[in-house]
N, C-alpha and C positions, 0 to 999 in steps of 0.2 A: 300185265296187270290182269289178275284173276277177275272172273265176272263176280265174285263176292266182294270185291272193293271197288265200288263204282267212282270213288273220289281219291284224289292225292292231295294231301296236305303238306305243303312246303313249310318247313321249320328251320330254325337256327340251332345247331348242336351246342352242347356244353358238357361239362363234366359234373354239374351240381345235382344230379339227379340219376336214378337207376337207368332210366332210359332217355337220357340226354337233354330232354325238353325242360326248359327254365323260362322261356320269354312269357311276360304276362300277355302280350298281344296274341301270340299264337295259341297260348293256353285258352284264350276266349273262344277261338274257332274250335279247338279240339274239345273243349267242354261241352260246346254246342252239339257237336257231332256225337260225342259220347252220350250225352243226355238224350238224345233222339234215337240212339242205338243205330246210328248209320255206319255201315262199314267203310273204312278208308284205310290208306297206306300213308304213312308219313316218309317223304323224302327229305334229307338234310341238305341244307345249302348254306354256305358260309356267307357272312355279311357282304364281302366284295362281289360275290356272285349272284346276289338276289336281282340287280338290275338286268344283267346278261340273260339270266333264266327268264325273267319276266317277258323281256323283249321277245325271246325265242318262242315262248309258249303264247304269247298275245295277252298277257296279263295287263289289266289297266294300271296306270300309275296312281298314286294315292296323294300327290301333291305336287306343286310346281315351285321350284327355288326362285329367288329373286332375280335370278339371271335367266329365267326362262327354262331352266333345266328340268326335265321330268324326274320325279323321285318315285322310286319302286320299294316297297317294304313287304316284309312278310308279317302275317301269314298271306298265303295265296292258296286257294282251293281250286282244283281242276276237276271237272266232270270227265272222266275217262271216256266215256261213251260218246259224248257229244264234242269234247275238246273246249268247251267253254269254260272261262276262269273267272273268278271273283277275286278281288283284293279288298283289304281293310276288314277287320275283324267284324265290325258292326254290319257291314254290307253282306259279309258272308253268313251271319246269323239271319239276317233277313231273308236272303236266298233260300237258306235251308228251310225257314219257316214257311216260305211259299211253296217249296217242293216236297216238304215233308211237315205237315202241319201238326202231327201228333207225335209225341205230346207237346203242347204249345210252350214257347217261351215269350211270345208277345200276346198275352190274353187280352180280349177286347177291353178298351177303356184304360189301359195302362201305358200306352205309348208315351204320353208326355212325362210321366214318372220315371219310365226307363231311360228316356232321353236325358233327363235331368241328372240321372245317376252316371250315365256315359259322360255327359260334359263336366261332371264334378271330378271324375277320375282322369278324363283325357287332358283337362285344363288345370283345375286347381290341384290335383294331386301329381301331376306330371312331373314337374321340375323339383319339388320337395322330395318326391320319392327317389328319382333319379339322382339328385345330389347324395342322398343317404346311401344309395346302393350302387352307384356307378363302379366304384373301384373293386367291389366284391364281385360285380357281374364281370368285369373285366378279366379279373383273375380265374374265372371259371370258364371262360372261352378258349377255343382252340387258337393256336398261334395264327392260323390264317385270317381269323376275325379281330384279333386284338388291336392291330394298328388302326383299322377303320373305326372300330367302336370308340378307342380313345380320341381319335381326331373329332369325330362327329359330337360325341358327348362333351368334350371340352368346349367346343364350339357352342353348344346349347347352354351349357352352365356358366361360360365365360370364367371358368376357372379350371385348375387341375382336378382330375377325378381323384376322389378321396378327401378333398377338402371339407366337405360338408359331412362326412361319416363321423358324427360327434353326438354327444348326448343331447345337445341342444336341438339338433336336427331330428332326433326321435320325437321331441316334444312337438316341433312344428308339423310333422306328419301326423301324429295323433290329433292334434288340434284341427288340422285340415279335414281329417275324417269326421270330426264331431258333428258338422251339419248334416252329413249323410245319414248317420246314426239318429240324429235328432229328428229328421224328417221320418224316418221309419218308425221311430218311437211314436210320433204325433199321429200317424196313421192308426196305430193300435191294433194292427191286424196280426202281427207275428213278432215274437222277440228273436227270431233268426232270419227270416226273409225281408227283404227291404221294401217291397211294394206291393206285397200281397200275402195270403196265407200259405201260399206254395211257391215253388221255384219259378223265376222268371229270368229273363236275360240280365236284368239288373243285377241278380245274385251272381251270375256268371262272371260279370265284369268285376265284382268284388273279390269272388273266390279266386280269380285268374291273378289279380294283383297281390292278394294275400298269399298265394302260392308263391309267388316271385319272392316276396319277404322271407317266407319259411324256408326257402331253398338257399337263399343267400346268406341267411343267418345261421340255419341249422335247426331242425325241428326240436332238438333237445336242449337249446340254449336259453338263457335267463331272457335275453332279448326277445324271443319269439314267445316265451311264457307271458311276458308282459303285454305283447301285442293281443294275444288271446284274451286277455282280462279287460281291454280297453272298452270303455263305453258300456259297462255292465255285463261284459262277456259276449257281446253281440258277435263280434268277429270270430271268436272261437267257435261258437255254435254253427255259424256259417260255413266255416271251413270243414268242420265235421260232418255237417250235412252233404258236402260235395265230395267227400273222401272216395265215395263209391265209383264217381265219374272220372277219377284222376288216374288214367291210364293212357298209354301210347300204343294205338292200334289194336291191342288185344286185352279184353276186359279180364281175362285170368291173370294178367301179369300187371298188377297195380303199381303205380309209381311210387317210389320211395325217396322223399327228400332227405338229405344227409345233414 
């Protein structure tokens, strides 16, 4: 690892974009790194290899199964110089904010609002969006990850992947986003950003999720065009505001969703 890349970001590859990156969870970490102009290098790891990797490099688990099994997920960020590791996109963003405070992603007085957006996307939005996009995501994965993804996501959904890829599910997802948009509208500070007049980590959460939708649907599809128009066009404006930070490792090579 060169001196110019003090961090390694571990991500899950697919073929849904120019530079393989698709996961909304890892895009949250990547966008935080890119927004703060922190050099890093991506290393790709397939779903079944995440736990062995995490155990090998000493990355913390992110949850515990009902049987006591430790669960490991991507993203993981490793400080190459110190060997320290952080798992979970929210904790990664907080660690980057502590060590690289400028430009800020957690401005004073905004923590509660940012946490509310995080909860909305990680709880309220999680199953509706997974149901909608699980089959499309599966189809974009490498063969090494497909069985793991299908098994674990069907356990979460309680149904075959693809069962909820329906017009009705798009309405569910749109309506689940509505309270987030309404809260931002009520603040009256920006018609683009969610909790202030400029970018915060709340916007990264939304931009990463929206990027997943765009990559799975296709940037030129009618489905994506409709999402951009939801809630007065707020989501389309937010995505366009973050396009300059959508790159993998090299800012001169922007990501291109297909």
